[in-house]
Each structure stands twice: as C-alpha cells, then as structure tokens.
PQR file with spaces between the fields and no chain letter, atoms N, CA, C, O and H, PARSE charges and radii, in Angstrom:
ATOM       1  N    MET     1    -244.352  124.927 -182.872 -0.4000 1.5000
ATOM       2  CA   MET     1    -244.808  124.435 -181.586 -0.0000 2.0000
ATOM       3  C    MET     1    -246.233  124.940 -181.358  0.5500 1.7000
ATOM       4  O    MET     1    -246.498  126.131 -181.526 -0.5500 1.4000
ATOM       5  N    PRO     2    -247.131  124.070 -180.986 -0.5600 1.5000
ATOM       6  CA   PRO     2    -248.515  124.508 -180.775  0.2800 2.0000
ATOM       7  C    PRO     2    -248.637  125.383 -179.532  0.5500 1.7000
ATOM       8  O    PRO     2    -247.860  125.265 -178.585 -0.5500 1.4000
ATOM       9  N    LYS     3    -249.622  126.252 -179.563 -0.4000 1.5000
ATOM      10  CA   LYS     3    -249.887  127.090 -178.402 -0.0000 2.0000
ATOM      11  C    LYS     3    -250.456  126.228 -177.284  0.5500 1.7000
ATOM      12  O    LYS     3    -250.963  125.131 -177.520 -0.5500 1.4000
ATOM      13  H    LYS     3    -250.253  126.348 -180.332  0.4000 1.0000
ATOM      14  N    HIS     4    -250.362  126.740 -176.076 -0.4000 1.5000
ATOM      15  CA   HIS     4    -250.919  126.025 -174.931 -0.0000 2.0000
ATOM      16  C    HIS     4    -252.444  126.086 -175.014  0.5500 1.7000
ATOM      17  O    HIS     4    -253.024  127.140 -175.275 -0.5500 1.4000
ATOM      18  H    HIS     4    -249.950  127.631 -175.885  0.4000 1.0000
ATOM      19  N    LEU     5    -253.074  124.950 -174.792 -0.4000 1.5000
ATOM      20  CA   LEU     5    -254.530  124.912 -174.813 -0.0000 2.0000
ATOM      21  C    LEU     5    -255.119  125.509 -173.547  0.5500 1.7000
ATOM      22  O    LEU     5    -256.154  126.174 -173.585 -0.5500 1.4000
ATOM      23  H    LEU     5    -252.603  124.094 -174.580  0.4000 1.0000
ATOM      24  N    TYR     6    -254.456  125.268 -172.431 -0.4000 1.5000
ATOM      25  CA   TYR     6    -254.964  125.730 -171.146 -0.0000 2.0000
ATOM      26  C    TYR     6    -253.885  126.539 -170.442  0.5500 1.7000
ATOM      27  O    TYR     6    -252.705  126.188 -170.475 -0.5500 1.4000
ATOM      28  H    TYR     6    -253.615  124.727 -172.400  0.4000 1.0000
ATOM      29  N    HIS     7    -254.298  127.603 -169.818 -0.4000 1.5000
ATOM      30  CA   HIS     7    -253.387  128.430 -169.040 -0.0000 2.0000
ATOM      31  C    HIS     7    -253.684  128.193 -167.569  0.5500 1.7000
ATOM      32  O    HIS     7    -254.807  128.404 -167.111 -0.5500 1.4000
ATOM      33  H    HIS     7    -255.257  127.888 -169.792  0.4000 1.0000
ATOM      34  N    VAL     8    -252.668  127.751 -166.831 -0.4000 1.5000
ATOM      35  CA   VAL     8    -252.823  127.432 -165.416 -0.0000 2.0000
ATOM      36  C    VAL     8    -252.192  128.553 -164.609  0.5500 1.7000
ATOM      37  O    VAL     8    -250.996  128.822 -164.726 -0.5500 1.4000
ATOM      38  H    VAL     8    -251.756  127.580 -167.203  0.4000 1.0000
ATOM      39  N    MET     9    -253.000  129.201 -163.794 -0.4000 1.5000
ATOM      40  CA   MET     9    -252.517  130.276 -162.922 -0.0000 2.0000
ATOM      41  C    MET     9    -253.019  129.988 -161.513  0.5500 1.7000
ATOM      42  O    MET     9    -254.165  130.281 -161.174 -0.5500 1.4000
ATOM      43  H    MET     9    -253.971  128.983 -163.699  0.4000 1.0000
ATOM      44  N    LEU    10    -252.145  129.414 -160.704 -0.4000 1.5000
ATOM      45  CA   LEU    10    -252.517  129.033 -159.349 -0.0000 2.0000
ATOM      46  C    LEU    10    -252.302  130.202 -158.390  0.5500 1.7000
ATOM      47  O    LEU    10    -251.341  130.961 -158.520 -0.5500 1.4000
ATOM      48  H    LEU    10    -251.213  129.176 -160.980  0.4000 1.0000
ATOM      49  N    SER    11    -253.204  130.331 -157.437 -0.4000 1.5000
ATOM      50  CA   SER    11    -253.033  131.344 -156.390 -0.0000 2.0000
ATOM      51  C    SER    11    -252.064  130.789 -155.344  0.5500 1.7000
ATOM      52  O    SER    11    -251.724  129.606 -155.362 -0.5500 1.4000
ATOM      53  H    SER    11    -253.984  129.715 -157.331  0.4000 1.0000
ATOM      54  N    ASP    12    -251.633  131.648 -154.447 -0.4000 1.5000
ATOM      55  CA   ASP    12    -250.711  131.212 -153.397 -0.0000 2.0000
ATOM      56  C    ASP    12    -251.332  130.143 -152.508  0.5500 1.7000
ATOM      57  O    ASP    12    -250.655  129.193 -152.116 -0.5500 1.4000
ATOM      58  H    ASP    12    -251.910  132.609 -154.432  0.4000 1.0000
ATOM      59  N    SER    13    -252.609  130.291 -152.190 -0.4000 1.5000
ATOM      60  CA   SER    13    -253.253  129.293 -151.332 -0.0000 2.0000
ATOM      61  C    SER    13    -253.381  127.947 -152.050  0.5500 1.7000
ATOM      62  O    SER    13    -253.252  126.896 -151.423 -0.5500 1.4000
ATOM      63  H    SER    13    -253.158  131.063 -152.509  0.4000 1.0000
ATOM      64  N    GLU    14    -253.632  127.975 -153.345 -0.4000 1.5000
ATOM      65  CA   GLU    14    -253.716  126.724 -154.107 -0.0000 2.0000
ATOM      66  C    GLU    14    -252.358  126.031 -154.167  0.5500 1.7000
ATOM      67  O    GLU    14    -252.277  124.808 -154.054 -0.5500 1.4000
ATOM      68  H    GLU    14    -253.738  128.829 -153.855  0.4000 1.0000
ATOM      69  N    LYS    15    -251.288  126.816 -154.344 -0.4000 1.5000
ATOM      70  CA   LYS    15    -249.939  126.250 -154.354 -0.0000 2.0000
ATOM      71  C    LYS    15    -249.613  125.610 -153.007  0.5500 1.7000
ATOM      72  O    LYS    15    -249.052  124.516 -152.950 -0.5500 1.4000
ATOM      73  H    LYS    15    -251.354  127.810 -154.435  0.4000 1.0000
ATOM      74  N    LYS    16    -249.971  126.306 -151.917 -0.4000 1.5000
ATOM      75  CA   LYS    16    -249.714  125.769 -150.578 -0.0000 2.0000
ATOM      76  C    LYS    16    -250.446  124.452 -150.364  0.5500 1.7000
ATOM      77  O    LYS    16    -249.893  123.514 -149.789 -0.5500 1.4000
ATOM      78  H    LYS    16    -250.427  127.195 -151.963  0.4000 1.0000
ATOM      79  N    GLN    17    -251.693  124.385 -150.829 -0.4000 1.5000
ATOM      80  CA   GLN    17    -252.468  123.149 -150.700 -0.0000 2.0000
ATOM      81  C    GLN    17    -251.803  122.013 -151.461  0.5500 1.7000
ATOM      82  O    GLN    17    -251.674  120.906 -150.937 -0.5500 1.4000
ATOM      83  H    GLN    17    -252.142  125.148 -151.295  0.4000 1.0000
ATOM      84  N    LEU    18    -251.385  122.274 -152.682 -0.4000 1.5000
ATOM      85  CA   LEU    18    -250.756  121.232 -153.489 -0.0000 2.0000
ATOM      86  C    LEU    18    -249.424  120.796 -152.882  0.5500 1.7000
ATOM      87  O    LEU    18    -249.118  119.604 -152.842 -0.5500 1.4000
ATOM      88  H    LEU    18    -251.491  123.173 -153.108  0.4000 1.0000
ATOM      89  N    LEU    19    -248.635  121.756 -152.412 -0.4000 1.5000
ATOM      90  CA   LEU    19    -247.350  121.421 -151.806 -0.0000 2.0000
ATOM      91  C    LEU    19    -247.521  120.622 -150.513  0.5500 1.7000
ATOM      92  O    LEU    19    -246.743  119.706 -150.246 -0.5500 1.4000
ATOM      93  H    LEU    19    -248.883  122.724 -152.444  0.4000 1.0000
ATOM      94  N    SER    20    -248.522  120.957 -149.716 -0.4000 1.5000
ATOM      95  CA   SER    20    -248.745  120.192 -148.485 -0.0000 2.0000
ATOM      96  C    SER    20    -249.243  118.792 -148.806  0.5500 1.7000
ATOM      97  O    SER    20    -248.893  117.838 -148.111 -0.5500 1.4000
ATOM      98  H    SER    20    -249.155  121.701 -149.932  0.4000 1.0000
ATOM      99  N    LEU    21    -250.047  118.657 -149.840 -0.4000 1.5000
ATOM     100  CA   LEU    21    -250.529  117.348 -150.271 -0.0000 2.0000
ATOM     101  C    LEU    21    -249.356  116.470 -150.712  0.5500 1.7000
ATOM     102  O    LEU    21    -249.317  115.278 -150.404 -0.5500 1.4000
ATOM     103  H    LEU    21    -250.331  119.432 -150.405  0.4000 1.0000
ATOM     104  N    ILE    22    -248.408  117.059 -151.427 -0.4000 1.5000
ATOM     105  CA   ILE    22    -247.237  116.311 -151.894 -0.0000 2.0000
ATOM     106  C    ILE    22    -246.327  115.947 -150.730  0.5500 1.7000
ATOM     107  O    ILE    22    -245.826  114.825 -150.663 -0.5500 1.4000
ATOM     108  H    ILE    22    -248.439  118.027 -151.677  0.4000 1.0000
ATOM     109  N    SER    23    -246.109  116.880 -149.821 -0.4000 1.5000
ATOM     110  CA   SER    23    -245.162  116.642 -148.732 -0.0000 2.0000
ATOM     111  C    SER    23    -245.657  115.604 -147.731  0.5500 1.7000
ATOM     112  O    SER    23    -244.852  114.903 -147.117 -0.5500 1.4000
ATOM     113  H    SER    23    -246.516  117.791 -149.876  0.4000 1.0000
ATOM     114  N    LYS    24    -246.977  115.498 -147.558 -0.4000 1.5000
ATOM     115  CA   LYS    24    -247.520  114.492 -146.642 -0.0000 2.0000
ATOM     116  C    LYS    24    -247.246  113.086 -147.155  0.5500 1.7000
ATOM     117  O    LYS    24    -246.850  112.204 -146.393 -0.5500 1.4000
ATOM     118  H    LYS    24    -247.632  116.067 -148.056  0.4000 1.0000
ATOM     119  N    GLY    25    -247.458  112.884 -148.450 -0.4000 1.5000
ATOM     120  CA   GLY    25    -247.194  111.586 -149.042 -0.0000 2.0000
ATOM     121  C    GLY    25    -248.181  110.503 -148.647  0.5500 1.7000
ATOM     122  O    GLY    25    -247.947  109.327 -148.925 -0.5500 1.4000
ATOM     123  H    GLY    25    -247.780  113.601 -149.069  0.4000 1.0000
ATOM     124  N    SER    26    -249.280  110.876 -148.001 -0.4000 1.5000
ATOM     125  CA   SER    26    -250.247  109.874 -147.567 -0.0000 2.0000
ATOM     126  C    SER    26    -251.404  109.720 -148.544  0.5500 1.7000
ATOM     127  O    SER    26    -252.339  108.961 -148.289 -0.5500 1.4000
ATOM     128  H    SER    26    -249.470  111.832 -147.775  0.4000 1.0000
ATOM     129  N    CYS    27    -251.344  110.430 -149.650 -0.4000 1.5000
ATOM     130  CA   CYS    27    -252.387  110.365 -150.684 -0.0000 2.0000
ATOM     131  C    CYS    27    -252.013  109.291 -151.707  0.5500 1.7000
ATOM     132  O    CYS    27    -250.868  108.842 -151.755 -0.5500 1.4000
ATOM     133  H    CYS    27    -250.585  111.046 -149.857  0.4000 1.0000
ATOM     134  N    PRO    28    -252.968  108.892 -152.506 -0.5600 1.5000
ATOM     135  CA   PRO    28    -252.645  107.964 -153.589  0.2800 2.0000
ATOM     136  C    PRO    28    -251.615  108.561 -154.545  0.5500 1.7000
ATOM     137  O    PRO    28    -251.562  109.778 -154.721 -0.5500 1.4000
ATOM     138  N    ALA    29    -250.808  107.718 -155.152 -0.4000 1.5000
ATOM     139  CA   ALA    29    -249.742  108.165 -156.054 -0.0000 2.0000
ATOM     140  C    ALA    29    -250.292  108.983 -157.214  0.5500 1.7000
ATOM     141  O    ALA    29    -249.656  109.935 -157.667 -0.5500 1.4000
ATOM     142  H    ALA    29    -250.851  106.729 -155.009  0.4000 1.0000
ATOM     143  N    ARG    30    -251.464  108.616 -157.689 -0.4000 1.5000
ATOM     144  CA   ARG    30    -252.078  109.338 -158.801 -0.0000 2.0000
ATOM     145  C    ARG    30    -252.379  110.787 -158.402  0.5500 1.7000
ATOM     146  O    ARG    30    -252.172  111.699 -159.203 -0.5500 1.4000
ATOM     147  H    ARG    30    -251.981  107.843 -157.321  0.4000 1.0000
ATOM     148  N    THR    31    -252.857  111.007 -157.190 -0.4000 1.5000
ATOM     149  CA   THR    31    -253.172  112.349 -156.701 -0.0000 2.0000
ATOM     150  C    THR    31    -251.903  113.184 -156.587  0.5500 1.7000
ATOM     151  O    THR    31    -251.893  114.357 -156.961 -0.5500 1.4000
ATOM     152  H    THR    31    -253.024  110.266 -156.540  0.4000 1.0000
ATOM     153  N    ILE    32    -250.840  112.586 -156.075 -0.4000 1.5000
ATOM     154  CA   ILE    32    -249.567  113.292 -155.942 -0.0000 2.0000
ATOM     155  C    ILE    32    -249.012  113.635 -157.323  0.5500 1.7000
ATOM     156  O    ILE    32    -248.478  114.726 -157.523 -0.5500 1.4000
ATOM     157  H    ILE    32    -250.849  111.633 -155.772  0.4000 1.0000
ATOM     158  N    MET    33    -249.136  112.715 -158.270 -0.4000 1.5000
ATOM     159  CA   MET    33    -248.671  112.962 -159.630 -0.0000 2.0000
ATOM     160  C    MET    33    -249.438  114.131 -160.253  0.5500 1.7000
ATOM     161  O    MET    33    -248.840  114.988 -160.903 -0.5500 1.4000
ATOM     162  H    MET    33    -249.570  111.829 -158.107  0.4000 1.0000
ATOM     163  N    HIS    34    -250.736  114.167 -160.060 -0.4000 1.5000
ATOM     164  CA   HIS    34    -251.544  115.259 -160.607 -0.0000 2.0000
ATOM     165  C    HIS    34    -251.169  116.591 -159.957  0.5500 1.7000
ATOM     166  O    HIS    34    -251.139  117.616 -160.638 -0.5500 1.4000
ATOM     167  H    HIS    34    -251.222  113.471 -159.532  0.4000 1.0000
ATOM     168  N    ALA    35    -250.888  116.595 -158.674 -0.4000 1.5000
ATOM     169  CA   ALA    35    -250.466  117.820 -157.985 -0.0000 2.0000
ATOM     170  C    ALA    35    -249.151  118.325 -158.568  0.5500 1.7000
ATOM     171  O    ALA    35    -248.977  119.527 -158.770 -0.5500 1.4000
ATOM     172  H    ALA    35    -250.913  115.762 -158.121  0.4000 1.0000
ATOM     173  N    ASN    36    -248.230  117.409 -158.836 -0.4000 1.5000
ATOM     174  CA   ASN    36    -246.952  117.802 -159.445 -0.0000 2.0000
ATOM     175  C    ASN    36    -247.155  118.379 -160.838  0.5500 1.7000
ATOM     176  O    ASN    36    -246.460  119.316 -161.229 -0.5500 1.4000
ATOM     177  H    ASN    36    -248.372  116.432 -158.672  0.4000 1.0000
ATOM     178  N    ILE    37    -248.095  117.831 -161.584 -0.4000 1.5000
ATOM     179  CA   ILE    37    -248.390  118.341 -162.928 -0.0000 2.0000
ATOM     180  C    ILE    37    -248.949  119.755 -162.841  0.5500 1.7000
ATOM     181  O    ILE    37    -248.537  120.632 -163.600 -0.5500 1.4000
ATOM     182  H    ILE    37    -248.660  117.070 -161.266  0.4000 1.0000
ATOM     183  N    TRP    38    -249.888  119.984 -161.919 -0.4000 1.5000
ATOM     184  CA   TRP    38    -250.460  121.328 -161.748 -0.0000 2.0000
ATOM     185  C    TRP    38    -249.375  122.342 -161.401  0.5500 1.7000
ATOM     186  O    TRP    38    -249.363  123.450 -161.936 -0.5500 1.4000
ATOM     187  H    TRP    38    -250.223  119.272 -161.303  0.4000 1.0000
ATOM     188  N    LEU    39    -248.462  121.962 -160.505 -0.4000 1.5000
ATOM     189  CA   LEU    39    -247.399  122.879 -160.105 -0.0000 2.0000
ATOM     190  C    LEU    39    -246.430  123.150 -161.255  0.5500 1.7000
ATOM     191  O    LEU    39    -245.951  124.274 -161.408 -0.5500 1.4000
ATOM     192  H    LEU    39    -248.472  121.061 -160.070  0.4000 1.0000
ATOM     193  N    ALA    40    -246.139  122.137 -162.059 -0.4000 1.5000
ATOM     194  CA   ALA    40    -245.228  122.323 -163.196 -0.0000 2.0000
ATOM     195  C    ALA    40    -245.852  123.203 -164.275  0.5500 1.7000
ATOM     196  O    ALA    40    -245.143  123.926 -164.973 -0.5500 1.4000
ATOM     197  H    ALA    40    -246.528  121.224 -161.935  0.4000 1.0000
ATOM     198  N    ALA    41    -247.181  123.144 -164.414 -0.4000 1.5000
ATOM     199  CA   ALA    41    -247.862  123.911 -165.460 -0.0000 2.0000
ATOM     200  C    ALA    41    -248.219  125.329 -165.033  0.5500 1.7000
ATOM     201  O    ALA    41    -248.722  126.110 -165.840 -0.5500 1.4000
ATOM     202  H    ALA    41    -247.758  122.556 -163.846  0.4000 1.0000
ATOM     203  N    ASP    42    -247.968  125.665 -163.780 -0.4000 1.5000
ATOM     204  CA   ASP    42    -248.354  126.975 -163.257 -0.0000 2.0000
ATOM     205  C    ASP    42    -247.571  128.095 -163.938  0.5500 1.7000
ATOM     206  O    ASP    42    -246.341  128.059 -163.988 -0.5500 1.4000
ATOM     207  H    ASP    42    -247.560  125.031 -163.124  0.4000 1.0000
ATOM     208  N    GLU    43    -248.276  129.072 -164.451 -0.4000 1.5000
ATOM     209  CA   GLU    43    -247.645  130.220 -165.114 -0.0000 2.0000
ATOM     210  C    GLU    43    -247.259  131.318 -164.131  0.5500 1.7000
ATOM     211  O    GLU    43    -246.481  132.204 -164.484 -0.5500 1.4000
ATOM     212  H    GLU    43    -249.274  129.102 -164.410  0.4000 1.0000
ATOM     213  N    ASN    44    -247.772  131.284 -162.927 -0.4000 1.5000
ATOM     214  CA   ASN    44    -247.456  132.299 -161.924 -0.0000 2.0000
ATOM     215  C    ASN    44    -246.252  131.927 -161.073  0.5500 1.7000
ATOM     216  O    ASN    44    -245.892  132.678 -160.167 -0.5500 1.4000
ATOM     217  H    ASN    44    -248.403  130.564 -162.640  0.4000 1.0000
ATOM     218  N    SER    45    -245.627  130.797 -161.336 -0.4000 1.5000
ATOM     219  CA   SER    45    -244.518  130.353 -160.500 -0.0000 2.0000
ATOM     220  C    SER    45    -243.276  131.194 -160.768  0.5500 1.7000
ATOM     221  O    SER    45    -243.169  131.858 -161.800 -0.5500 1.4000
ATOM     222  H    SER    45    -245.920  130.187 -162.072  0.4000 1.0000
ATOM     223  N    SER    46    -242.340  131.155 -159.820 -0.4000 1.5000
ATOM     224  CA   SER    46    -241.111  131.930 -159.970 -0.0000 2.0000
ATOM     225  C    SER    46    -240.212  131.329 -161.042  0.5500 1.7000
ATOM     226  O    SER    46    -239.449  132.046 -161.690 -0.5500 1.4000
ATOM     227  H    SER    46    -242.427  130.615 -158.983  0.4000 1.0000
ATOM     228  N    SER    47    -240.298  130.011 -161.232 -0.4000 1.5000
ATOM     229  CA   SER    47    -239.529  129.386 -162.303 -0.0000 2.0000
ATOM     230  C    SER    47    -240.332  129.424 -163.596  0.5500 1.7000
ATOM     231  O    SER    47    -241.541  129.658 -163.580 -0.5500 1.4000
ATOM     232  H    SER    47    -240.918  129.429 -160.705  0.4000 1.0000
ATOM     233  N    LYS    48    -239.660  129.195 -164.701 -0.4000 1.5000
ATOM     234  CA   LYS    48    -240.323  129.238 -166.000 -0.0000 2.0000
ATOM     235  C    LYS    48    -241.300  128.068 -166.132  0.5500 1.7000
ATOM     236  O    LYS    48    -241.024  126.961 -165.670 -0.5500 1.4000
ATOM     237  H    LYS    48    -238.679  129.005 -164.714  0.4000 1.0000
ATOM     238  N    ARG    49    -242.429  128.323 -166.761 -0.4000 1.5000
ATOM     239  CA   ARG    49    -243.435  127.292 -166.989 -0.0000 2.0000
ATOM     240  C    ARG    49    -242.844  126.200 -167.864  0.5500 1.7000
ATOM     241  O    ARG    49    -242.158  126.486 -168.845 -0.5500 1.4000
ATOM     242  H    ARG    49    -242.653  129.222 -167.136  0.4000 1.0000
ATOM     243  N    LYS    50    -243.107  124.962 -167.512 -0.4000 1.5000
ATOM     244  CA   LYS    50    -242.666  123.818 -168.289 -0.0000 2.0000
ATOM     245  C    LYS    50    -243.585  123.608 -169.487  0.5500 1.7000
ATOM     246  O    LYS    50    -244.779  123.901 -169.423 -0.5500 1.4000
ATOM     247  H    LYS    50    -243.664  124.730 -166.714  0.4000 1.0000
ATOM     248  N    THR    51    -243.023  123.102 -170.572 -0.4000 1.5000
ATOM     249  CA   THR    51    -243.840  122.790 -171.736 -0.0000 2.0000
ATOM     250  C    THR    51    -244.556  121.459 -171.489  0.5500 1.7000
ATOM     251  O    THR    51    -244.215  120.717 -170.567 -0.5500 1.4000
ATOM     252  H    THR    51    -242.054  122.864 -170.623  0.4000 1.0000
ATOM     253  N    GLU    52    -245.543  121.176 -172.321 -0.4000 1.5000
ATOM     254  CA   GLU    52    -246.271  119.914 -172.183 -0.0000 2.0000
ATOM     255  C    GLU    52    -245.321  118.727 -172.349  0.5500 1.7000
ATOM     256  O    GLU    52    -245.466  117.719 -171.658 -0.5500 1.4000
ATOM     257  H    GLU    52    -245.820  121.778 -173.070  0.4000 1.0000
ATOM     258  N    ALA    53    -244.361  118.837 -173.254 -0.4000 1.5000
ATOM     259  CA   ALA    53    -243.411  117.743 -173.478 -0.0000 2.0000
ATOM     260  C    ALA    53    -242.528  117.526 -172.247  0.5500 1.7000
ATOM     261  O    ALA    53    -242.252  116.386 -171.876 -0.5500 1.4000
ATOM     262  H    ALA    53    -244.244  119.656 -173.816  0.4000 1.0000
ATOM     263  N    GLU    54    -242.088  118.611 -171.617 -0.4000 1.5000
ATOM     264  CA   GLU    54    -241.264  118.483 -170.409 -0.0000 2.0000
ATOM     265  C    GLU    54    -242.064  117.877 -169.258  0.5500 1.7000
ATOM     266  O    GLU    54    -241.552  117.051 -168.502 -0.5500 1.4000
ATOM     267  H    GLU    54    -242.313  119.538 -171.919  0.4000 1.0000
ATOM     268  N    ILE    55    -243.310  118.290 -169.134 -0.4000 1.5000
ATOM     269  CA   ILE    55    -244.156  117.748 -168.067 -0.0000 2.0000
ATOM     270  C    ILE    55    -244.411  116.268 -168.316  0.5500 1.7000
ATOM     271  O    ILE    55    -244.369  115.468 -167.381 -0.5500 1.4000
ATOM     272  H    ILE    55    -243.726  118.961 -169.747  0.4000 1.0000
ATOM     273  N    ALA    56    -244.675  115.895 -169.562 -0.4000 1.5000
ATOM     274  CA   ALA    56    -244.927  114.492 -169.893 -0.0000 2.0000
ATOM     275  C    ALA    56    -243.686  113.635 -169.660  0.5500 1.7000
ATOM     276  O    ALA    56    -243.803  112.475 -169.263 -0.5500 1.4000
ATOM     277  H    ALA    56    -244.710  116.545 -170.321  0.4000 1.0000
ATOM     278  N    ALA    57    -242.499  114.191 -169.902 -0.4000 1.5000
ATOM     279  CA   ALA    57    -241.265  113.449 -169.708 -0.0000 2.0000
ATOM     280  C    ALA    57    -240.994  113.162 -168.237  0.5500 1.7000
ATOM     281  O    ALA    57    -240.362  112.161 -167.898 -0.5500 1.4000
ATOM     282  H    ALA    57    -242.404  115.133 -170.224  0.4000 1.0000
ATOM     283  N    ARG    58    -241.470  114.037 -167.373 -0.4000 1.5000
ATOM     284  CA   ARG    58    -241.290  113.818 -165.936 -0.0000 2.0000
ATOM     285  C    ARG    58    -242.107  112.649 -165.505  0.5500 1.7000
ATOM     286  O    ARG    58    -242.100  112.290 -164.328 -0.5500 1.4000
ATOM     287  H    ARG    58    -241.984  114.850 -167.648  0.4000 1.0000
C-alpha cells in the first residue's frame, strides 16, 4: 500500500467551519463534497483516518 502523499491535520476551528458548511446545505454540492473529503482525511479526528480508497468509495 502506498504511503499517504499528504497529511491532513485540521484544527478545531477548521473542523467547526467545515461542519457548519455541511450542516447548512446552502453551498454548492461540490463544496460540500470537498468538505466531507477534508473531514474524512483528517488525522487529528477521534475516529481512524480513512484511506484514499475508502474516501474515493464514498
């Protein structure tokens, strides 16, 4: 399995911004999809980081 090319470490304020953007639902679908990708790739999250294949499958 290849190593991760990029390491994503979001701060608490960045997570809050992304979560509020998703919960509003008034943004374009592409923006919401990208926010979900950032949250799934976050290494600082309480859940285990998703692999690129798992993120792509979502």
